[in-house]
N, CA, C and O atoms as a DFTB+ gen file, in Angstrom:
584 C
 N C O
     1  1      -1.751       9.453       0.559
     2  2      -1.303       9.402       2.250
     3  2      -2.867       9.497       2.429
     4  3      -3.186       8.622       3.234
     5  1      -3.921      10.173       2.024
     6  2      -5.330      10.245       2.737
     7  2      -6.166       9.080       2.357
     8  3      -7.280       9.044       2.878
     9  1      -5.911       8.333       1.726
    10  2      -5.935       7.432       1.832
    11  2      -6.027       6.694       3.135
    12  3      -7.004       6.402       3.824
    13  1      -4.882       6.496       3.267
    14  2      -3.966       5.992       4.404
    15  2      -4.313       6.416       5.480
    16  3      -4.565       5.635       6.398
    17  1      -4.407       7.721       5.620
    18  2      -5.726       7.991       7.134
    19  2      -6.596       8.052       7.471
    20  3      -7.066       8.247       8.592
    21  1      -7.372       7.729       5.596
    22  2      -8.782       6.844       5.759
    23  2      -8.823       5.260       6.634
    24  3      -9.450       4.806       7.590
    25  1      -8.316       5.023       6.177
    26  2      -7.965       3.608       6.701
    27  2      -7.962       3.900       7.966
    28  3      -9.103       3.984       8.420
    29  1      -6.812       4.158       8.999
    30  2      -5.979       4.177       9.934
    31  2      -7.352       5.080      10.276
    32  3      -7.246       5.359      11.470
    33  1      -8.287       5.516       9.883
    34  2      -9.514       6.244      10.661
    35  2     -10.939       4.703      10.727
    36  3     -11.560       4.706      11.790
    37  1     -11.078       4.328      10.393
    38  2     -11.836       2.945       9.590
    39  2     -10.923       1.983      10.970
    40  3     -11.515       2.065      12.046
    41  1      -9.849       1.290      10.996
    42  2      -9.886       0.890      12.080
    43  2      -9.669       1.593      12.839
    44  3      -9.490       0.717      13.685
    45  1      -9.451       2.745      13.535
    46  2      -9.098       3.180      15.176
    47  2      -7.905       3.057      15.372
    48  3      -7.497       3.130      16.531
    49  1      -6.943       2.820      14.229
    50  2      -5.915       2.912      15.079
    51  2      -4.780       3.872      14.299
    52  3      -5.095       4.432      13.249
    53  1      -3.643       4.003      14.789
    54  2      -2.354       5.575      14.486
    55  2      -1.181       4.211      14.322
    56  3      -1.180       2.983      14.411
    57  1      -0.010       5.603      13.958
    58  2       0.782       4.882      13.324
    59  2       1.950       4.057      13.914
    60  3       3.058       3.768      13.462
    61  1       1.344       3.788      15.037
    62  2       2.700       2.895      16.063
    63  2       1.873       1.530      15.932
    64  3       2.483       0.465      16.035
    65  1       0.287       1.549      15.672
    66  2       0.041       0.122      15.779
    67  2       1.154      -1.104      15.907
    68  3       2.320      -0.789      15.666
    69  1       0.965      -2.033      16.151
    70  2       2.126      -3.284      15.808
    71  2       1.785      -4.227      14.356
    72  3       1.867      -3.719      13.238
    73  1       1.557      -5.071      14.490
    74  2       0.937      -5.915      12.865
    75  2       0.231      -7.497      14.110
    76  3      -0.572      -8.376      13.795
    77  1       0.779      -7.336      15.148
    78  2       0.072      -8.052      16.159
    79  2      -1.250      -7.729      16.520
    80  3      -2.176      -8.539      16.545
    81  1      -1.364      -5.834      16.962
    82  2      -2.106      -5.903      17.299
    83  2      -3.880      -5.103      16.242
    84  3      -5.030      -4.862      16.609
    85  1      -3.141      -4.971      14.922
    86  2      -3.609      -4.110      13.935
    87  2      -4.554      -5.783      13.308
    88  3      -5.545      -5.651      12.590
    89  1      -4.010      -7.324      13.748
    90  2      -4.555      -8.411      13.347
    91  2      -5.713      -8.184      14.121
    92  3      -6.812      -8.069      13.579
    93  1      -5.553      -8.106      15.384
    94  2      -6.662      -8.742      16.248
    95  2      -7.723      -7.795      16.153
    96  3      -8.838      -8.306      16.257
    97  1      -7.689      -6.220      15.940
    98  2      -8.293      -5.223      15.802
    99  2      -8.832      -5.278      14.313
   100  3      -9.539      -4.313      14.023
   101  1      -8.584      -6.484      13.026
   102  2      -9.132      -6.335      12.404
   103  2     -10.039      -7.595      12.350
   104  3     -10.947      -7.602      11.519
   105  1      -9.848      -8.756      13.245
   106  2     -10.919      -9.507      13.285
   107  2     -11.887      -9.354      14.567
   108  3     -12.721     -10.123      15.044
   109  1     -11.432      -7.993      14.960
   110  2     -12.807      -7.700      15.720
   111  2     -13.686      -7.019      14.743
   112  3     -14.838      -7.406      14.548
   113  1     -13.113      -5.914      14.069
   114  2     -14.231      -5.483      13.236
   115  2     -14.786      -5.900      12.247
   116  3     -15.682      -5.365      11.594
   117  1     -14.100      -7.213      12.042
   118  2     -14.719      -8.125      10.770
   119  2     -15.939      -8.617      11.203
   120  3     -17.046      -8.546      10.670
   121  1     -15.443      -9.326      12.654
   122  2     -16.724     -10.031      13.451
   123  2     -17.759      -9.257      13.475
   124  3     -18.864      -9.790      13.366
   125  1     -17.646      -7.592      13.646
   126  2     -18.614      -6.894      13.927
   127  2     -19.411      -6.233      12.695
   128  3     -20.300      -5.382      12.743
   129  1     -18.825      -6.884      11.548
   130  2     -19.449      -6.144      10.470
   131  2     -19.753      -7.153       9.420
   132  3     -20.249      -6.772       8.360
   133  1     -19.511      -8.340       9.619
   134  2     -19.602      -9.723       9.191
   135  2     -21.048      -9.760       7.635
   136  3     -22.082      -9.239       8.052
   137  1     -21.150     -10.130       6.501
   138  2     -22.098     -10.704       6.016
   139  2     -23.310     -11.482       6.972
   140  3     -24.442     -11.081       7.243
   141  1     -22.692     -12.611       7.326
   142  2     -22.864     -14.251       8.196
   143  2     -24.337     -12.995       8.830
   144  3     -25.489     -13.149       8.424
   145  1     -24.058     -12.172       9.553
   146  2     -24.450     -11.658      11.062
   147  2     -25.907     -10.667      10.030
   148  3     -26.584      -9.901      10.717
   149  1     -26.179     -10.742       8.845
   150  2     -27.071     -10.386       8.149
   151  2     -27.563     -11.286       7.651
   152  3     -27.619     -11.037       6.447
   153  1     -28.002     -12.292       7.872
   154  2     -28.813     -12.947       6.921
   155  2     -30.485     -12.822       7.355
   156  3     -30.900     -12.987       8.502
   157  1     -31.343     -12.489       6.145
   158  2     -32.564     -11.858       5.979
   159  2     -32.758     -10.365       6.067
   160  3     -33.903      -9.918       6.000
   161  1     -31.744      -9.577       6.209
   162  2     -32.019      -8.007       6.538
   163  2     -31.251      -7.437       4.981
   164  3     -30.140      -6.909       4.935
   165  1     -32.235      -7.723       3.663
   166  2     -31.046      -7.106       2.447
   167  2     -30.298      -6.115       2.496
   168  3     -29.377      -6.033       1.682
   169  1     -30.587      -4.708       3.855
   170  2     -30.136      -4.025       3.200
   171  2     -29.091      -4.163       4.624
   172  3     -28.026      -3.547       4.585
   173  1     -29.260      -4.566       5.234
   174  2     -28.175      -5.060       6.190
   175  2     -27.211      -5.387       5.610
   176  3     -26.194      -4.697       5.541
   177  1     -27.418      -6.923       4.895
   178  2     -26.472      -7.323       4.019
   179  2     -26.073      -6.827       3.122
   180  3     -25.181      -7.388       2.485
   181  1     -26.615      -5.491       2.693
   182  2     -25.411      -5.010       1.561
   183  2     -24.684      -4.058       2.230
   184  3     -23.614      -3.759       1.700
   185  1     -24.990      -3.472       3.306
   186  2     -23.850      -2.719       3.825
   187  2     -22.819      -3.106       4.661
   188  3     -21.748      -2.594       4.986
   189  1     -23.498      -4.307       4.979
   190  2     -21.654      -5.678       5.465
   191  2     -20.969      -5.563       5.124
   192  3     -19.911      -5.083       5.534
   193  1     -21.459      -6.197       3.656
   194  2     -21.214      -5.993       2.249
   195  2     -19.908      -5.448       2.288
   196  3     -18.835      -5.979       2.576
   197  1     -20.229      -4.135       1.900
   198  2     -19.698      -3.062       1.817
   199  2     -18.655      -2.563       2.765
   200  3     -17.527      -2.405       2.299
   201  1     -18.885      -2.264       4.147
   202  2     -18.224      -2.224       5.366
   203  2     -17.047      -3.710       4.964
   204  3     -15.950      -3.346       4.539
   205  1     -17.155      -4.514       5.028
   206  2     -16.077      -5.509       4.749
   207  2     -15.353      -5.055       3.822
   208  3     -14.283      -4.591       4.217
   209  1     -15.504      -5.022       2.928
   210  2     -15.614      -4.702       1.471
   211  2     -13.870      -3.833       2.431
   212  3     -12.875      -4.448       2.816
   213  1     -14.096      -2.571       2.508
   214  2     -13.757      -1.748       3.214
   215  2     -12.159      -2.172       4.169
   216  3     -10.963      -1.986       3.948
   217  1     -13.057      -2.896       5.422
   218  2     -11.975      -3.070       6.189
   219  2     -10.612      -4.457       5.484
   220  3      -9.530      -4.885       5.886
   221  1     -11.406      -4.683       4.419
   222  2     -10.348      -5.634       4.551
   223  2      -9.241      -5.104       3.467
   224  3      -8.081      -5.513       3.519
   225  1      -9.624      -4.289       2.613
   226  2      -8.626      -3.117       2.161
   227  2      -7.817      -2.504       2.824
   228  3      -6.606      -2.389       2.634
   229  1      -8.726      -1.912       3.965
   230  2      -7.829      -0.988       4.881
   231  2      -6.470      -1.868       5.354
   232  3      -5.247      -1.727       5.329
   233  1      -7.458      -2.863       5.800
   234  2      -6.284      -4.089       6.677
   235  2      -4.908      -4.164       5.464
   236  3      -3.753      -3.752       5.571
   237  1      -5.552      -4.812       4.412
   238  2      -3.860      -5.169       3.460
   239  2      -3.215      -3.920       2.994
   240  3      -2.216      -3.973       2.276
   241  1      -3.787      -2.704       3.402
   242  2      -2.830      -1.529       2.785
   243  2      -1.735      -1.177       3.956
   244  3      -0.707      -0.547       3.707
   245  1      -2.024      -1.582       5.058
   246  2      -2.024      -0.907       6.405
   247  2      -1.006      -1.919       6.996
   248  3      -0.248      -1.435       7.836
   249  1      -0.822      -3.483       6.656
   250  2      -0.386      -3.655       7.185
   251  2       0.801      -3.991       6.009
   252  3       1.862      -4.517       6.346
   253  1       0.538      -3.668       4.736
   254  2       1.853      -3.615       3.963
   255  2       2.723      -2.389       4.280
   256  3       3.875      -2.715       3.994
   257  1       2.701      -1.233       4.700
   258  2       2.646       0.229       5.230
   259  2       3.563       0.239       6.333
   260  3       4.488       0.974       6.679
   261  1       2.958      -0.927       6.833
   262  2       3.623      -1.069       8.494
   263  2       5.191      -1.224       9.007
   264  3       5.881      -2.158       8.598
   265  1       5.629      -0.369       9.808
   266  2       6.995      -0.158      10.021
   267  2       8.168      -1.843      10.419
   268  3       9.341      -2.147      10.203
   269  1       6.979      -2.508      11.070
   270  2       7.153      -3.865      10.983
   271  2       7.592      -4.352       9.579
   272  3       8.808      -4.476       9.428
   273  1       6.686      -4.686       8.391
   274  2       5.968      -4.943       7.297
   275  2       7.730      -4.995       6.635
   276  3       8.423      -5.973       6.354
   277  1       8.133      -3.024       6.525
   278  2       8.510      -2.949       5.747
   279  2      10.034      -2.900       6.700
   280  3      11.009      -2.967       5.951
   281  1      10.257      -2.837       7.607
   282  2      11.503      -3.422       7.830
   283  2      12.089      -4.609       7.409
   284  3      13.277      -4.715       7.103
   285  1      10.879      -5.925       7.381
   286  2      11.039      -6.975       6.845
   287  2      11.424      -7.265       5.344
   288  3      12.000      -8.276       4.941
   289  1      10.890      -5.913       4.397
   290  2      11.211      -5.851       3.338
   291  2      12.952      -5.409       2.926
   292  3      13.868      -5.869       2.244
   293  1      12.686      -4.209       3.842
   294  2      13.885      -3.426       3.837
   295  2      15.674      -3.907       2.836
   296  3      16.571      -3.200       2.377
   297  1      15.537      -4.848       2.868
   298  2      17.053      -5.633       2.646
   299  2      16.789      -5.998       1.323
   300  3      17.682      -5.651       0.551
   301  1      15.781      -6.630       0.779
   302  2      14.773      -7.032      -0.681
   303  2      14.680      -5.610      -1.425
   304  3      15.034      -5.602      -2.604
   305  1      14.248      -4.436      -0.864
   306  2      14.035      -3.744      -1.352
   307  2      15.263      -2.704      -1.559
   308  3      15.435      -2.305      -2.711
   309  1      16.006      -2.299      -0.690
   310  2      17.267      -1.931      -0.760
   311  2      17.923      -2.570      -2.541
   312  3      18.402      -2.031      -3.538
   313  1      17.566      -4.004      -2.109
   314  2      19.332      -4.647      -3.248
   315  2      18.196      -4.863      -4.802
   316  3      18.608      -5.352      -5.854
   317  1      16.956      -4.438      -4.609
   318  2      16.191      -4.746      -6.110
   319  2      16.240      -3.141      -6.628
   320  3      16.142      -2.963      -7.843
   321  1      16.417      -1.738      -5.575
   322  2      17.077      -0.161      -6.191
   323  2      18.022      -0.198      -6.221
   324  3      18.504       0.635      -6.988
   325  1      18.881      -0.963      -5.602
   326  2      20.185      -0.667      -6.012
   327  2      20.890      -1.540      -7.158
   328  3      21.988      -1.072      -7.459
   329  1      20.535      -2.687      -7.868
   330  2      20.904      -3.734      -8.860
   331  2      19.819      -3.883     -10.237
   332  3      20.128      -4.283     -11.359
   333  1      18.530      -3.450      -9.783
   334  2      17.428      -3.749     -11.067
   335  2      17.181      -2.660     -11.777
   336  3      17.301      -1.606     -11.154
   337  1      16.877      -2.592     -12.880
   338  2      16.437      -1.016     -13.064
   339  2      14.775      -1.355     -13.475
   340  3      14.269      -2.461     -13.286
   341  1      14.052      -0.190     -14.065
   342  2      13.215       0.358     -13.889
   343  2      12.683       0.020     -15.191
   344  3      12.712       0.864     -16.086
   345  1      12.223      -1.076     -15.376
   346  2      10.677      -1.749     -16.587
   347  2      10.003      -1.066     -16.982
   348  3       9.941      -0.699     -18.155
   349  1       9.176      -0.652     -15.871
   350  2       7.544       0.036     -15.999
   351  2       7.475       0.658     -15.132
   352  3       7.854       0.228     -14.042
   353  1       6.866       2.156     -15.304
   354  2       6.146       2.721     -13.936
   355  2       4.425       3.505     -14.781
   356  3       4.352       3.848     -15.961
   357  1       3.387       3.588     -13.853
   358  2       2.469       4.336     -14.307
   359  2       2.371       5.148     -12.820
   360  3       3.038       4.949     -11.805
   361  1       1.282       6.145     -13.069
   362  2       0.846       6.921     -12.390
   363  2      -0.549       6.938     -12.153
   364  3      -1.350       7.443     -12.939
   365  1      -1.037       6.070     -10.439
   366  2      -2.354       6.204     -10.669
   367  2      -2.899       6.879      -8.835
   368  3      -2.822       6.350      -7.727
   369  1      -3.421       8.220      -9.290
   370  2      -4.078       8.340      -7.725
   371  2      -2.900       9.051      -6.565
   372  3      -2.901       9.146      -5.338
   373  1      -1.847       9.516      -7.748
   374  2      -0.555       9.965      -6.049
   375  2      -0.045       8.977      -5.997
   376  3       0.771       8.814      -5.091
   377  1      -0.305       7.890      -6.948
   378  2       0.897       6.705      -6.587
   379  2       1.745       6.050      -7.997
   380  3       1.400       6.048      -9.178
   381  1       2.633       5.662      -7.521
   382  2       3.421       5.808      -8.617
   383  2       3.873       3.741      -8.611
   384  3       3.784       3.099      -7.564
   385  1       4.030       3.505      -9.092
   386  2       3.682       1.881      -9.289
   387  2       5.050       1.804     -10.526
   388  3       4.965       2.074     -11.724
   389  1       6.167       1.385      -9.819
   390  2       7.336       0.794     -11.055
   391  2       7.340      -1.029     -10.752
   392  3       7.020      -1.817      -9.861
   393  1       7.920      -1.038     -12.117
   394  2       8.000      -2.645     -12.315
   395  2       9.563      -2.858     -12.573
   396  3      10.214      -2.329     -13.474
   397  1       9.965      -3.619     -11.731
   398  2      11.661      -3.248     -12.227
   399  2      11.902      -4.972     -12.890
   400  3      11.204      -5.986     -12.927
   401  1      13.627      -4.503     -13.461
   402  2      14.100      -5.787     -14.113
   403  2      14.035      -7.607     -13.605
   404  3      14.146      -8.685     -14.190
   405  1      13.734      -7.038     -11.863
   406  2      14.338      -8.776     -11.219
   407  2      12.712      -9.133     -11.121
   408  3      12.544     -10.344     -10.973
   409  1      11.833      -8.586     -11.156
   410  2      10.472      -8.654     -11.496
   411  2       9.591      -7.958     -10.242
   412  3       8.413      -7.758     -10.536
   413  1       9.855      -7.699      -9.358
   414  2       9.481      -6.934      -8.250
   415  2       8.736      -6.049      -8.532
   416  3       8.908      -5.610      -9.669
   417  1       7.764      -5.477      -7.814
   418  2       6.597      -4.005      -8.795
   419  2       6.195      -3.600      -6.465
   420  3       5.818      -4.179      -5.446
   421  1       6.637      -2.330      -6.937
   422  2       6.678      -1.291      -5.763
   423  2       5.567      -0.531      -5.699
   424  3       4.724      -0.715      -6.577
   425  1       5.273       0.650      -4.489
   426  2       3.701       1.331      -4.946
   427  2       4.357       2.474      -4.318
   428  3       4.831       2.208      -3.213
   429  1       4.529       3.805      -4.767
   430  2       5.295       4.724      -4.454
   431  2       4.512       5.431      -3.611
   432  3       4.004       6.322      -4.292
   433  1       4.112       5.516      -2.405
   434  2       2.379       6.621      -2.215
   435  2       2.417       8.257      -2.020
   436  3       3.152       8.831      -1.216
   437  1       1.972       8.562      -2.443
   438  2       1.713      10.472      -2.136
   439  2       3.181      10.992      -3.365
   440  3       4.105      11.628      -2.856
   441  1       3.229      10.773      -4.387
   442  2       3.941      11.200      -4.971
   443  2       3.185      12.181      -5.570
   444  3       1.975      11.996      -5.704
   445  1       3.878      13.536      -6.079
   446  2       3.386      14.312      -6.257
   447  2       3.064      14.246      -7.913
   448  3       3.819      13.430      -8.442
   449  1       2.121      14.903      -8.897
   450  2       2.326      14.717     -10.057
   451  2       3.937      15.217     -10.874
   452  3       4.747      14.659     -11.614
   453  1       3.795      16.610     -10.218
   454  2       5.011      16.990     -10.552
   455  2       6.508      16.059     -10.592
   456  3       7.305      15.905     -11.518
   457  1       6.512      15.680      -9.602
   458  2       7.666      14.717      -9.752
   459  2       7.881      13.697     -10.529
   460  3       8.898      13.085     -10.857
   461  1       6.111      13.546     -10.922
   462  2       6.655      12.165     -11.217
   463  2       6.919      12.680     -13.302
   464  3       7.689      12.361     -14.208
   465  1       6.352      13.118     -13.212
   466  2       6.352      14.348     -14.658
   467  2       8.035      14.552     -15.284
   468  3       8.570      14.664     -16.386
   469  1       8.400      14.524     -14.022
   470  2      10.180      15.161     -14.142
   471  2      10.848      13.588     -14.325
   472  3      11.678      13.246     -15.167
   473  1      10.359      12.941     -13.505
   474  2      11.504      11.447     -13.978
   475  2      10.377      11.119     -15.623
   476  3      10.925      10.121     -16.091
   477  1       9.692      11.327     -16.177
   478  2       8.898      10.730     -17.309
   479  2      10.097      11.564     -18.228
   480  3      10.512      11.021     -19.251
   481  1      10.674      13.017     -17.778
   482  2      11.124      13.380     -18.827
   483  2      12.598      13.585     -18.517
   484  3      13.270      14.425     -19.114
   485  1      13.150      12.681     -17.428
   486  2      14.254      12.501     -17.522
   487  2      15.089      11.387     -18.317
   488  3      14.793      10.318     -18.851
   489  1      16.524      12.283     -18.115
   490  2      17.368      11.375     -18.804
   491  2      17.209       9.813     -18.787
   492  3      17.017       9.110     -19.780
   493  1      17.315       9.418     -17.561
   494  2      17.119       8.111     -17.139
   495  2      16.041       8.476     -15.590
   496  3      16.227       9.192     -14.605
   497  1      15.053       7.690     -15.971
   498  2      14.141       7.319     -15.391
   499  2      14.725       6.218     -13.836
   500  3      14.047       6.196     -12.808
   501  1      15.808       5.554     -13.955
   502  2      16.356       5.147     -12.966
   503  2      16.636       5.684     -11.905
   504  3      16.038       5.777     -10.833
   505  1      18.215       6.268     -12.503
   506  2      18.397       7.428     -11.594
   507  2      18.009       8.520     -11.160
   508  3      18.266       9.013     -10.062
   509  1      17.180       9.076     -12.256
   510  2      16.158      10.259     -11.064
   511  2      15.678       9.579     -10.347
   512  3      15.989       9.947      -9.214
   513  1      14.688       8.241     -10.313
   514  2      14.480       7.826      -8.915
   515  2      15.196       7.179      -7.965
   516  3      14.609       6.886      -6.923
   517  1      15.980       6.983      -8.056
   518  2      17.150       6.934      -7.337
   519  2      17.416       8.368      -6.486
   520  3      17.359       8.419      -5.257
   521  1      17.662       9.311      -7.195
   522  2      17.607      10.324      -6.376
   523  2      16.809      10.932      -5.828
   524  3      17.140      11.800      -5.021
   525  1      15.573      10.666      -6.094
   526  2      14.070      11.829      -5.883
   527  2      13.057      10.524      -5.270
   528  3      12.046      10.915      -4.687
   529  1      13.185       9.561      -5.328
   530  2      12.261       8.778      -5.281
   531  2      11.767       7.876      -4.291
   532  3      10.787       7.867      -3.547
   533  1      13.022       6.898      -4.564
   534  2      12.838       5.521      -3.849
   535  2      12.635       5.795      -1.658
   536  3      11.924       5.217      -0.836
   537  1      13.851       7.132      -1.504
   538  2      13.863       6.994      -0.173
   539  2      13.509       7.915       0.416
   540  3      13.736       8.145       1.604
   541  1      12.720       8.764      -0.562
   542  2      11.759      10.024      -0.572
   543  2      10.303       9.920      -0.337
   544  3       9.733      11.012      -0.325
   545  1       9.572       8.902      -0.152
   546  2       8.173       8.258      -0.225
   547  2       8.083       7.384       0.201
   548  3       9.019       6.591       0.088
   549  1       6.843       6.998       0.979
   550  2       6.227       5.921       1.711
   551  2       6.570       4.568       0.366
   552  3       6.284       4.867      -0.793
   553  1       7.022       3.506       0.585
   554  2       6.817       2.708       0.044
   555  2       6.204       0.733       0.201
   556  3       6.113      -0.058       1.140
   557  1       6.060       0.704      -0.560
   558  2       5.192      -1.030       0.230
   559  2       5.344      -1.468      -1.783
   560  3       5.359      -0.855      -2.851
   561  1       5.427      -2.919      -1.275
   562  2       5.821      -4.453      -2.630
   563  2       4.423      -4.553      -2.189
   564  3       3.823      -4.752      -1.132
   565  1       4.086      -4.287      -3.691
   566  2       2.836      -5.234      -4.211
   567  2       2.655      -6.429      -4.732
   568  3       1.643      -7.084      -4.481
   569  1       3.570      -6.837      -5.482
   570  2       3.603      -8.190      -5.802
   571  2       4.992      -8.535      -6.399
   572  3       5.521      -7.580      -6.966
   573  1       5.561      -9.468      -6.396
   574  2       6.216      -9.865      -6.682
   575  2       6.189     -10.921      -8.676
   576  3       5.740     -12.050      -8.482
   577  1       6.305     -10.848      -9.174
   578  2       6.306     -11.961     -10.930
   579  2       6.979     -13.019     -11.019
   580  3       6.481     -13.647     -11.954
   581  1       8.093     -13.766     -10.454
   582  2       8.939     -14.338     -10.415
   583  2       8.141     -15.415     -10.089
   584  3       8.645     -16.521      -9.895
């Protein structure tokens, strides 16, 4: 969640921002720090490139966890966690990334390391995740391999 807070600060938005507002804010932020504005100024160009990368990363992350996006993906997510089994999972910096048998991949944010360890040691990771992870942590769809 720390990263999400940083992303919100970077784009100066709160939790209630709509997708339309977020897109406008993103475009305006990119106009201000676009590398093309700094041709001939190497130090400014390098700083603008870094700032642009940060803005792009923040925008994509915030769009993927926006309530409007979650609402659109909720039926698919519900069907996946109800019918598909977990084929692989990994824990990276407080994020639990789960691959499902239907090819979907979801990232669960701010999962404590202790919860991940319990999942690893559970008799059935899928059953453990259904009870303790799927509806307890913010999620976003990262990709679909189909």
